[in-house]
C-alpha positions as CSV (number, residue, x, y, z in Angstrom):
1,X,19.5,82.8,42.9
2,X,17.4,82.9,40.2
3,X,16.5,86.4,38.8
4,X,13.4,86.1,36.3
5,X,11.4,88.5,34.1
6,X,8.4,87.5,31.7
7,X,6.7,88.7,28.8
8,X,3.4,87.8,27.0
9,X,1.6,89.0,24.0
10,X,-2.0,87.4,23.4
11,X,-3.3,89.7,20.9
12,X,-3.8,86.5,18.6
13,X,-6.0,84.3,19.6
14,X,-5.6,85.1,23.7
15,X,-4.7,81.4,24.4
16,X,-1.2,81.3,25.8
17,X,-0.4,81.5,29.8
18,X,2.2,81.7,32.3
19,X,2.7,81.3,35.8
20,X,5.7,81.2,38.0
21,X,5.9,80.6,41.7
22,X,8.7,80.6,44.7
23,X,8.5,77.6,46.6
24,X,10.5,75.9,49.7
25,X,14.2,75.2,47.9
26,X,13.5,76.7,44.5
27,X,11.6,78.2,41.9
28,X,8.8,76.8,39.5
29,X,8.0,78.1,35.9
30,X,5.0,77.0,33.9
31,X,4.1,77.8,30.4
32,X,1.0,76.4,28.7
33,X,-0.5,77.3,25.0
34,X,-4.1,76.5,24.4
35,X,-4.3,74.7,20.9
36,X,-5.6,77.3,18.3
37,X,-9.2,76.8,17.0
38,X,-10.2,74.5,19.6
39,X,-12.8,75.5,21.9
40,X,-12.0,76.0,25.7
41,X,-8.4,76.5,24.6
42,X,-7.8,79.6,26.8
43,X,-9.6,77.8,29.4
44,X,-7.4,74.8,29.5
45,X,-4.1,76.8,29.6
46,X,-4.9,78.9,32.5
47,X,-6.3,76.1,34.5
48,X,-2.5,73.9,34.1
49,X,-0.8,77.0,35.1
50,X,-2.9,77.6,38.1
51,X,-2.9,74.0,39.1
52,X,0.6,73.3,38.6
53,X,1.6,76.4,40.3
54,X,-0.5,75.3,43.3
55,X,1.7,72.1,43.4
56,X,5.1,74.0,43.6
57,X,5.7,73.4,47.6
58,X,5.1,69.7,46.9
59,X,7.7,69.2,44.4
60,X,11.1,69.1,45.8
61,X,13.4,68.3,42.7
62,X,11.6,65.1,41.9
63,X,10.8,64.8,38.0
64,X,8.6,61.7,38.6
65,X,6.2,64.0,40.7
66,X,5.7,66.5,37.3
67,X,5.4,63.9,35.0
68,X,2.5,62.2,37.3
69,X,1.1,66.1,37.5
70,X,0.8,66.1,33.6
71,X,-0.9,63.0,33.8
72,X,-3.6,64.2,36.1
73,X,-3.9,67.3,34.7
74,X,-4.9,65.4,31.3
75,X,-7.2,63.4,32.8
76,X,-8.9,66.4,34.5
77,X,-9.3,68.3,31.5
78,X,-10.6,65.3,29.5
79,X,-13.7,65.2,31.6
80,X,-14.0,69.0,31.7
81,X,-17.1,70.6,30.0
82,X,-14.9,73.3,28.1
83,X,-12.9,70.6,26.3
84,X,-9.9,72.4,25.8
85,X,-6.6,71.4,24.7
86,X,-3.0,72.6,25.9
87,X,0.7,72.1,25.6
88,X,2.7,72.5,29.1
89,X,6.3,72.9,30.1
90,X,6.7,72.7,33.4
91,X,10.6,73.9,34.9
92,X,11.8,73.4,38.5
93,X,15.0,74.9,39.6
94,X,15.7,73.3,42.8
95,X,19.2,73.1,44.7
96,X,21.2,74.3,41.7
97,X,19.7,71.9,39.3
98,X,16.9,72.1,36.7
99,X,14.1,69.6,36.0
100,X,10.8,68.9,34.7
101,X,8.5,67.9,32.4
102,X,6.6,68.9,29.1
103,X,4.0,67.9,26.4
104,X,3.5,69.8,23.2
105,X,5.6,71.9,20.8
106,X,6.1,74.9,24.0
107,X,9.9,74.1,25.1
108,X,12.6,75.3,27.6
109,X,16.3,75.9,26.7
110,X,19.1,76.7,29.1
111,X,21.8,79.1,27.3
112,X,25.2,79.4,28.9
113,X,28.1,81.3,27.2
114,X,29.4,77.2,26.4
115,X,26.4,76.1,24.8
116,X,22.2,75.8,24.3
117,X,20.7,72.7,26.0
118,X,17.6,71.9,24.7
119,X,15.7,70.3,27.6
120,X,12.4,69.6,25.9
121,X,14.1,68.0,23.0
122,X,12.8,64.8,23.3
123,X,8.9,65.7,24.4
124,X,6.1,64.5,22.3
125,X,4.3,67.1,20.5
126,X,1.0,65.0,20.7
127,X,-1.5,64.2,22.1
128,X,-1.9,67.3,24.1
129,X,-3.2,67.5,27.3
130,X,-6.8,67.3,27.4
131,X,-6.9,64.5,25.0
132,X,-6.7,61.8,28.0
133,X,-3.9,60.3,26.1
134,X,-1.0,62.4,26.7
135,X,2.6,61.3,27.1
136,X,4.6,63.7,29.3
137,X,8.4,63.2,28.8
138,X,10.7,64.4,31.7
139,X,14.1,66.1,31.7
140,X,16.8,66.7,33.8
141,X,17.8,66.9,37.0
142,X,20.9,68.9,35.2
143,X,23.3,71.3,36.9
144,X,21.9,74.8,36.3
145,X,23.9,77.5,34.3
146,X,23.8,80.7,32.5
147,X,19.9,81.3,31.7
148,X,16.4,79.6,31.1
149,X,13.9,80.2,28.4
150,X,10.9,79.1,29.0
151,X,8.5,79.8,26.0
152,X,5.4,79.0,23.8
153,X,6.0,78.4,19.9
154,X,4.9,82.0,18.9
155,X,8.6,82.8,20.0
156,X,10.3,79.4,19.4
157,X,8.6,78.7,16.2
158,X,9.4,82.4,14.4
159,X,13.1,83.2,15.7
160,X,15.8,81.1,15.0
161,X,17.6,79.1,17.8
162,X,20.8,81.0,16.8
163,X,18.9,84.3,17.3
164,X,17.4,83.3,20.6
165,X,20.8,82.1,22.4
166,X,22.4,85.4,20.9
167,X,19.9,87.7,22.4
168,X,19.7,85.5,25.6
169,X,23.6,86.0,26.0
170,X,24.3,89.7,24.9
171,X,22.0,91.7,27.2
172,X,20.9,92.2,30.6
173,X,17.9,90.0,31.6
174,X,15.1,92.6,31.0
175,X,16.4,94.0,27.8
176,X,17.0,90.2,26.5
177,X,13.4,89.5,27.1
178,X,12.3,92.7,25.4
179,X,14.7,91.6,22.4
180,X,13.1,88.5,22.2
181,X,9.6,89.8,21.8
182,X,10.6,92.2,19.2
183,X,12.1,89.4,17.3
184,X,9.1,88.1,16.3
185,X,7.1,90.9,15.9
186,X,5.6,91.9,12.4
187,X,6.3,95.3,10.9
188,X,2.4,96.3,11.3
189,X,3.1,95.9,15.1
190,X,1.2,92.1,15.3
191,X,2.8,89.0,16.1
192,X,2.5,85.8,14.0
193,X,0.8,84.2,16.6
194,X,0.3,84.3,20.7
195,X,3.6,84.7,22.6
196,X,4.4,84.0,26.4
197,X,7.8,83.2,27.8
198,X,10.0,83.3,31.2
199,X,13.4,84.2,30.9
200,X,15.6,83.4,34.2
201,X,19.2,83.7,35.0
202,X,21.3,81.7,37.5
203,X,23.7,82.9,39.7
204,X,25.6,80.8,41.8
205,X,27.7,83.3,43.6
206,X,24.2,85.0,45.3
């Protein structure tokens, strides 16, 4: 059973998006970060989240499905009138395994008492979705354990991996999410960048 909480702060440029959907056999998480300063960025991120979430029931634990989906979204965005670019991370939890695909500098981590697995470690930061040249990288399937964090760089760039892992491990799920958001908040109350993330916890006993 996967318990889930999300947080989003879009007070910087308003270009981060997040989506999640319970599907047959599992749960789908999607995070997208529109490329700052590029026209249509927010629209691109929104489109990707909505379009990928709509595919949730067709996935069934197949990483190739998500790689193809990102390539298809890249082509759609490249032809669109708004011309936006965006990152994307797709994480599917299916039959006690985690898998997915990604493009850009948003990321996904699996954090347990025994260590941290950077699921998106080998992704290509560029070209982004919407360029028509994106190169999605798959990850998994891997046995799931502990907590999953799927986040834009507004969190991952401004909080150390060690700090993120400690906050994920040390508190109840909702409190961990609040603490993660607070960890990248400036003393003025603002943020370095937009922030969006999903934090999920797997409990095999459920």
